[in-house]
FIMI-487561 format. One record per residue (C-alpha): residue in three letters; x, y, z; residue number from 1. Coordinates in steps of 0.001 Angstrom, whole numbers, plus 500000, padded with zeros to 6 digits. Example, Ala and Ser with C-alpha at 12.3 -4.5 7.8 and 13.67 -1.06 7.14 Angstrom:
// FIMI-487561
residu; px; py; pz; num
Ala; 512300; 495500; 507800; 1
Ser; 513670; 498940; 507140; 2
//
This chain:
// FIMI-487561
residu; px; py; pz; num
Met; 500000; 500000; 500000; 1
Ala; 502812; 502422; 500839; 2
Arg; 504407; 501709; 497475; 3
Glu; 501138; 502602; 495699; 4
Ala; 500820; 505902; 497582; 5
Glu; 504454; 506714; 496819; 6
Ser; 503995; 506117; 493085; 7
Lys; 501113; 508605; 492984; 8
Gln; 503438; 511263; 494313; 9
Leu; 505988; 510790; 491507; 10
Leu; 505283; 512739; 488331; 11
Tyr; 507108; 513214; 485045; 12
Ala; 507099; 516418; 483021; 13
Met; 508016; 516759; 479374; 14
Thr; 508867; 520385; 478566; 15
Ser; 509776; 522346; 475474; 16
Gly; 510261; 525937; 474417; 17
His; 509960; 527002; 470786; 18
Val; 511327; 530250; 469363; 19
Arg; 511403; 531845; 465936; 20
Pro; 513963; 534431; 464840; 21
Asp; 511218; 536748; 463562; 22
Ser; 509348; 536859; 466878; 23
Asp; 509973; 538197; 470375; 24
Ile; 507596; 535610; 471820; 25
Ala; 508403; 531988; 472668; 26
Gly; 505917; 529159; 472855; 27
Ile; 506038; 526826; 475828; 28
Gly; 504615; 523333; 476038; 29
Val; 504357; 521102; 479101; 30
Val; 502985; 517580; 479444; 31
Ile; 502708; 516171; 482973; 32
Lys; 502488; 512416; 483324; 33
Ala; 501815; 510041; 486198; 34
Ala; 504287; 507422; 487382; 35
Arg; 502767; 504937; 484940; 36
His; 503299; 507487; 482160; 37
His; 499689; 508318; 481334; 38
Thr; 499026; 512011; 480707; 39
Leu; 497503; 513963; 483573; 40
Arg; 497772; 517494; 482261; 41
Lys; 498899; 519437; 479196; 42
Phe; 499273; 523170; 478877; 43
Thr; 500711; 525870; 476699; 44
Ala; 501910; 529367; 477420; 45
Thr; 504005; 532078; 475886; 46
Ala; 506986; 533959; 477238; 47
Pro; 508384; 537320; 476114; 48
Thr; 511689; 536078; 474676; 49
Asn; 513320; 534894; 471485; 50
Asp; 516069; 532984; 473325; 51
Arg; 515751; 529186; 473344; 52
Val; 517476; 528790; 476724; 53
Thr; 515158; 531328; 478349; 54
Ala; 512139; 529576; 476853; 55
Ala; 513372; 526224; 478179; 56
Tyr; 513829; 527684; 481674; 57
Glu; 510302; 529136; 481538; 58
Ala; 508864; 525763; 480516; 59
Ile; 510738; 523948; 483286; 60
Ser; 509653; 526460; 485932; 61
Ala; 506028; 526202; 484771; 62
Ala; 506207; 522399; 485017; 63
Leu; 507744; 522583; 488497; 64
Arg; 505059; 524978; 489753; 65
Glu; 502260; 522867; 488279; 66
Ala; 503625; 519601; 489688; 67
Arg; 503921; 521186; 493126; 68
Glu; 500280; 522334; 492882; 69
Met; 499291; 518788; 491919; 70
Gly; 500869; 517452; 495101; 71
Ala; 503926; 515753; 493631; 72
Arg; 506711; 514979; 496056; 73
Ala; 509084; 513686; 493376; 74
Leu; 509439; 514918; 489827; 75
Ile; 511539; 514082; 486822; 76
Val; 511547; 516897; 484275; 77
Tyr; 512653; 516240; 480726; 78
Thr; 513774; 519052; 478457; 79
Asp; 515163; 519155; 474944; 80
Cys; 517602; 521995; 475753; 81
Gln; 521123; 520761; 476558; 82
Pro; 522448; 524126; 477874; 83
Val; 519743; 524232; 480564; 84
Val; 520455; 520650; 481631; 85
Asp; 524163; 521510; 481872; 86
Gln; 523477; 524660; 483895; 87
Leu; 521051; 522984; 486309; 88
Ser; 523406; 520032; 486801; 89
Arg; 526168; 522538; 487571; 90
Thr; 528516; 521297; 484846; 91
Val; 528770; 524729; 483211; 92
Thr; 528641; 528283; 484475; 93
Val; 525305; 530055; 484243; 94
Asp; 525289; 533137; 482016; 95
Arg; 524507; 536372; 483796; 96
Glu; 521328; 536920; 481742; 97
Gln; 520031; 533472; 482805; 98
Leu; 520957; 533725; 486486; 99
Ala; 517524; 534812; 487790; 100
Arg; 515727; 532048; 485878; 101
His; 518334; 529530; 486979; 102
Leu; 517910; 530496; 490643; 103
Glu; 514114; 530328; 490336; 104
Ala; 514325; 526827; 488847; 105
Arg; 516761; 525687; 491573; 106
Cys; 514439; 527088; 494248; 107
Leu; 511484; 525216; 492749; 108
Leu; 513536; 522012; 492452; 109
Asn; 514428; 522240; 496139; 110
Gln; 510726; 522118; 497074; 111
Phe; 510539; 518440; 496104; 112
His; 511893; 515463; 498018; 113
Arg; 513428; 514304; 494753; 114
Ala; 513693; 516244; 491528; 115
Glu; 515798; 515773; 488426; 116
Ile; 516224; 517581; 485136; 117
Leu; 517156; 515273; 482269; 118
Leu; 517808; 515713; 478581; 119
Val; 515336; 514080; 476221; 120
Ser; 515685; 513474; 472511; 121
Pro; 513402; 515426; 470173; 122
Glu; 511742; 512162; 469115; 123
Arg; 510663; 511383; 472692; 124
Asn; 509570; 514968; 473315; 125
Glu; 507268; 515436; 470337; 126
Ala; 504119; 516094; 472392; 127
Ala; 505622; 518924; 474443; 128
His; 507314; 520430; 471395; 129
Ala; 504062; 520339; 469412; 130
Leu; 502345; 522225; 472262; 131
Ala; 505133; 524831; 472275; 132
Val; 504821; 525336; 468514; 133
Glu; 501031; 525596; 468858; 134
Ala; 501371; 528216; 471603; 135
Leu; 503671; 530329; 469451; 136
Glu; 501613; 529999; 466276; 137
His; 498272; 530665; 467949; 138
Gly; 499546; 533417; 470211; 139
Ala; 498631; 531823; 473527; 140
Val; 499092; 534379; 476286; 141
Gly; 499232; 533682; 479987; 142
Asp; 500384; 531015; 482360; 143
Leu; 497934; 528220; 481578; 144
Thr; 496106; 529050; 478389; 145
Arg; 494981; 525570; 477438; 146
Gln; 494746; 522915; 480037; 147
Leu; 493601; 519335; 479847; 148
Glu; 492851; 518210; 483360; 149
Leu; 492288; 514597; 484223; 150
Pro; 491361; 513245; 487651; 151
Met; 494233; 512411; 489958; 152
Val; 494018; 510548; 493215; 153
Ala; 494933; 512892; 496059; 154
Ala; 498432; 512414; 497385; 155
Gly; 498809; 511809; 501086; 156
Thr; 500596; 514216; 503373; 157
Gly; 502830; 511609; 505003; 158
//
């Protein structure tokens, strides 16, 4: 029984940020999945940037905030942006212009009992990337512009 309750507290997030050189807006896509990998929530948003790293940080932070709201105690976040993975794993120095976003993401990561940021191949991240492209093309504005919400069993507090 304890193992079942624990698995409901582990979530996975697939994240992607999409930018175009002719736009100052980035599209963000996030897919949150349960421990058994079925989709719990999808959402899109936009961010005022044309930098891919900034867009990836925004997508990761949005996924971390959403997973926390959903009651996750452990989270594995996948992103298709290698520089962000390197920065969050502390293998490279964070650029000055990314420092605030980096610190926000680290703060959000620290709110989980276990949290990891991992690189995912574009082939395995198609759903999140498609949402990011859709957000940019359709001009989604706001934090959670389109949300698919499925029922989730409440996580315990223990």
